[in-house]
Steps between C-alpha positions, in 0.01 A plus 500: 500500500299189574531393138873563494549296814288220361691496174849525647472226761750218439535443129557134559191456715168419342269797495130504555424657165129524573572720805755704307255554213232611747736758651604619154140551392418677827788744446389553141148588616650744748693677222833319507529478121421868451747587776802335343418637151475853638825461692682364196381789283554783748788401729851628427653316794675176402423338834126574471501382139670175599254435783208578268620240253542252786139569604387432144698174496336387826155583365564301184689210662363163394343640182192662655279563198270732695788738572610476136153595379478780755831644377390467137170676565680772695739562212222500241247696701691805619740525204795462734676243288709747300650665808541170688676325215713806431642469851588133446637574154722777633628271778593239241676757284690633801612150593615433144705821495651416837606157378645641181704750700646246743527178302802605291702587811410175673578293192832674462600415856383140466680459169823644641497270803400202290794567265738515795374170635530338158856624455595364840331165443604478137149389415245613251125497504270455206138581426243351271277758338167427334574397147866423555453128452643414838853630421686724746504865401763758591346821620707815573818305546332254739348155459174445682404158643305241300149400594474325835877486512549657840725219611757593233531854631753608759317538827456859607432557868157634581647782708692642205194473280294693751765770510455584132123493518357846523197571712193589300370849545155580642361564151587145401406341833144634481453313173459162670179592691372687194548195282345279766200734511462483121527121514223476760279727292511238224480199736249229407527618138293817532476583132355848554792613713752325275380711209461804725869497591584513131242755385280727718311666212599842633640800320844378607542124535779346706594151385631343820539163327765637267659699779533185711669320212726802444590495869604133472700589191693768685546291814671227299730742317366461149497876433870526588599233251535236767249243370645168610721650772220430744735399778639853511155655542309247708619465858365407839363847565287537186411139409178515705395812311563327166301197618212728599514667159475163327206399720320825423554461125370144526183617673450762228473224237328205665133443444587552218516872428607481139537877464760508778672195351531676167608822670790327677610288204495786249669757727812658355712416806705184545256363759439163332872449442573579865240254623645235269853580621388459862400143416801405290784657697654463841458807716862490608642574755160503679447128428808410707361599836125566448390226266145508635460857368626402156258206486210721601601750234509237227171353621320834469661573163370171358153569644498841333580352158223243552261782588594682178391195296199409711189418293654637183378332184749686281877460490610864519606502865668161476694608191614816679625296796674255265657782299821514707459162667680197369305180576808303602593759761157469658523118511848523656365726773227246575752217531741702713220604735416130547863407571550797731249361753770299678721809535221697672385231745691654788341842451138561600330661203143613444504363145717200419719483195293221347179701547661784308611255234145364487354848439757560226410161352131600488605826335698303245197278435289808426768641269549163328160536331653777291850357451562155354866497607409557864224240472750237388754596768241455776441137409679276754774280362385144449664240719707266283512231765207309354653509156832372628326217682313412184823483301675293766205261512518455123876438514477261793186330368360304794824451687398656832821410693710662229279809508531527878876456477529776240288730713709433808822600325378857449522725808164608638446870444252714687273646235394851590157616398486736208395850621259541210342163578473599867322825419280330241367264769413798722331700225151453360279673248126529450257686278231727641214697350489873576189713547507602133496125411858518372730217598830546677784264583652522848838361606533478877715333768356193668453566871717275722194363682380338175767231524299347787208406274479120514468274197196334657317834506598571140367164389178542698429848363586400145270196503205626705450858379171529314426694182263794477259589221777645283711187523750662735590374846601841629198548728548181701878541490479853642284374787780260599784754491445615860516141625813433295663817633421394856644156429824661377529697823437186705757301303750777559428485871522122486863523386588638843377173658737239353347193667144580395621594153682166465185309585269715286720460192448122516124500543447281193740239641314484831168457318636212290640328809164530680310345212746212460492427874120498494505248212752275677301508827178404323675218314615356833148529642345341190733199508543438871198643690401376753865443574442386861322181386800381305286431190714705260491458126880462472727278708860565607664319212296704253602821681869415462458417132314826434766690695784378278297551181417860594860563606622391157240714325599801711867456408409488131278803546773697671739427213244623250419799727128421475262330742773372729386644831152344507616135470779564751255652749260211455785251553601673823139491618480126435826451688365695797182288494715187511707624797271739689158358425201652324371706792832668575559566130160671470576713806839595352358589158204684653734708717718581198191596299368726776836672550546543125151649460564744785818602319295539182249726676785711637644521149160593360457774759852622438458503126164679499528710816167371629547613861564864409169519311292495817264243646218578259720436199625178658146372554406593143808331354358164388840357413636572848194338661546196277855448624388542860234231443773277358706547818193422714430183302862387536475559874180291521663221304801498732323526837140379443474238227708395199206503259492881511805487272273396213359855487849629412475340155260776398811716476531359149208721396686807631816401315351401163314755290318232297338349809421848625314566175303179551384627839429843349276337240268414790542812710506760225133455409410379847185710515361344183580152626342570839184639344473197271552270798229691685267436205584129524413501871166665427420236238604221737272653765205505258560142387525394865158653572347319202655172612379550857144573389449242224786249490574436865465124456761492225780638726617161625878471518722195529734528797802299615499483882828466690607144577491435875625155600461562872463802720599315820873523567492176706337322207762646269781376719334156523468480123863599457608229743281251313661597168847465652420154632365399164810623325714311753313178417531567128127551449344809330228655710443823302279356231229400737509833675479693170215283379302567812562875470392513136191299575398740769554803265295347223214476739511867568351756262755698286257780391354804673266790426677829408216754464291484812581866567561789261853546636582135425360548150719803443813319627424193287437695179803721559731212590396230253343713230806715425753217530330256264531540125131441438377716784294403801309236298801264512463445874120498539277193489439357153123535453277272295334629186164400641526737794282812476794739573730343240458789248562757775812312606634499143442876468658557842816306411537656155446856623759457772744349252462771234468805725738425782752254358533614139425874517592633844808289573635550149450874544735489798752286312475728198572811706811336647626374163437832325679687778801273471504550122476877548789493746711304256420732209566806719836356599591438136383847403697655785814316393447614143447859613819489706694383195346724234381818676688787663429519873492883504353627173303189395639496145527157342805341346387544140505879538880484509543288189728666243574784742832636622432363851403137558237395753766351731698826495182695563401311817859489625614856432209730420213363712670289764247437776762510777646828374159659550490359853852631567398847377196506729721396792753770406228765499374386841847480654642820355476836670227708343726802454749288301248391237574549135219618274378152396532373856291788629234433235484127577495565877197726453325235289576227756366716781171537312492129400503611138649241264494711184879530513530133407519445123190316384501334156797710387879498502756757396672262260171445317416870507834588341460231237141598426604863490766425239247302301249784517763749390594282204134455411440874524802562282374255238152651510650846460703388199191341348303817566765713328508271198119498490493879510742511209277264303192703585676822396607346171151364432346836585731670250413248232128548566540874472682459170228268370234743610671783318539289188135397507395862544708608203364218285142589594560863409666399174206275411254774582691743280529244221129417517398867493719568195363196314140608562569849374683374192219257403226767533678755291580255210142356448270810460521873466422705805153588373396134480590423852142466614408260219805302578377460855171363379664259264729378776207433725327298240 
């Protein structure tokens, strides 16, 4: 009871599935599964049977695999499966008999009333059957409505329709929970139970898969000759049962379970034709007043056909579906479902008409692989607008006014989007690798949240994702998918805040304005600072002349639509300097820069969702901290001192990748540079010790002391008065003063000792030794060759020059230069890889030469990086119980961080081509082998003939030689002289 309550609480409310699963498993451990199986097998009471099935549904709700396995073990362990499935089989048979007994009476009543209404209204209805080519067919003296043509039918009040609907009997009503129970048994693509429902390996097997299809066949009137008259059989009272039947059949097949797929497709009933008819035809008159039911019915019918073809590498199932399905009818249904969206806007539906059309479009895409006609029909019609414009431009040459006049004469028409083009934009396909290493193509709908992926993120991922050892970027790309998914959710949330969204969409504009303002402010400071002294570099007349020059340049730039705003802004700044003054202009520009940068930071936060990441993520976000430092610097420049604005020019490094690489050439191998610099410090320290111990007298430096004319302010004032009086009399008094000052300085010493302490030695060697090209010897005293330490001084200077200046410093420079060269080569290699290598599989462009698919088609259609991202997002957003077989497989791989489902160094187009080549090669080898065998057989026969001939000749020669010997012996001597003859012969 606890489980039932937990499962039946508000269907619309979100359930705590973890708590529900815990209760389900607790009831299973207490014997709940065994209880409902015993009740189903032994109870004769319909009420108890119904409640037992409801208990089973609650235990299995949400696809609890533990309950499924418990049920499977219970059926296999105690040999209860034959009796249990016999009960369900008998219930299905009883429901089928009940429908057969009542459907003819109901159809007769509905037909009679429909005829009366048609005679009164003088109207006729038509129906399109599968294979009719879209033409109306007359059935039993009536015409049934065309596809999606409910608006052409005379409206029949819902009350009268409900009057002719017969209530389903209890034998039929119980089928809905039974079918729901069977669906939940197969939930999450439990292959064992899918096969178990078809074959129990008992003495008597009960194929519930076929019985479910037979039940759908009877429900839709196929056995009574009413295929196509679906409106007479499907009504408001039984449509939910038909929908449940379709869902159960779909769950039988997904995973995929190819045996169940084959079982359904090859069944002798009209099940496939009925499912096709549900998609192609209106369910009239139900569609007039319960359109949401009809849409749900068509949606489940299309999903069932997709499940029948899921992961099939052959074309048998597709050919069976296409047997009575005309491609043009299917395309017409897709277009009508798209156009019907506006008619259903007023009605709240669980599945919209365009969603149904989208599912049918995906079905058509799967079928198009096996039908060239359907493949051509699914191609969107090309827009001829560009062609017309090209022709008009050729006719009008370069006469733009004439072209505009001709365009204005034609009335502007609102061009509606082609339904096939609309569905094509919302559909994607990828290739995945299954566990058996076979490749499979998946066509799937793009989740609506994927439209919120920004172009900036696409560009960043495409350019910064690194390759792995196999040449694929899948590993790094997969690590970024969670961040990209979170960004999509934030962008979707951002749409609900229009003001923040408006600012965030123009983040690039705010950044450009900030940089330009920083440049203008620093130009003013460079030319006019200190502006309070009035010693500016440009006078007022020059300002006016520059203002008019820049104004003219800005006008020319605006006409050419390039570089017009910068001269205009600079002209306005000069005008403000002329009228407001330099100080006020700097305050104005600084305030604008600060406000603009604050707006930029708000846009940055809005675009990236920085605040929702938490404080730790904010602190770790270097880019966010950089922009905050920019705001702080702008504030210091506005309120503390103008020279702080000079720091803002470093923003150029952030904006330009080339300058950023220059900085990286120093920071990338920073450890090597620091260690080399540490070595230089050690050497300087050692040379300082040697200089302090042995060459202390040589560290005598020339100094230039500050000029001090007078330290007494009274004397300074007196001298100024004296100079003024001299200038008033026309006499120059400065020469004498300067002469006296110089004379006094010449008397003073301009040298001092620089190595009296070790610290002073270190500072001197470090300061002068590293900055002079010849080392520390350039600044020391020039010794005489007669001095005893002259050789030591020469060695000291040369060692410092070779070790420190040539070797150590050039090591540092070499590391920086090599790093910069490496960065440049890496950038070139990365650009080449982006142009010539597939992002997903890592195959290069030359692999697709002379193939049926070009490299551009491969990266756009087969291995599109964003399609893989969209599929991952779809798997994460979709309800687990609604997964198809491939989606369930990929979801399991993603959960385990297993990337084997990505195709590496392979593509289906290449596999097919290579497979054809291998088959042709095998065929040629086989032909050669057959011809070789014929030659070998012929040669063997000839050898046998030769052998026989040689044997006969040898025998003939032996016979001839024996006869000749006998004849010669008998003709030479008598028999008595034979012995003498032998002696004579020997001699």
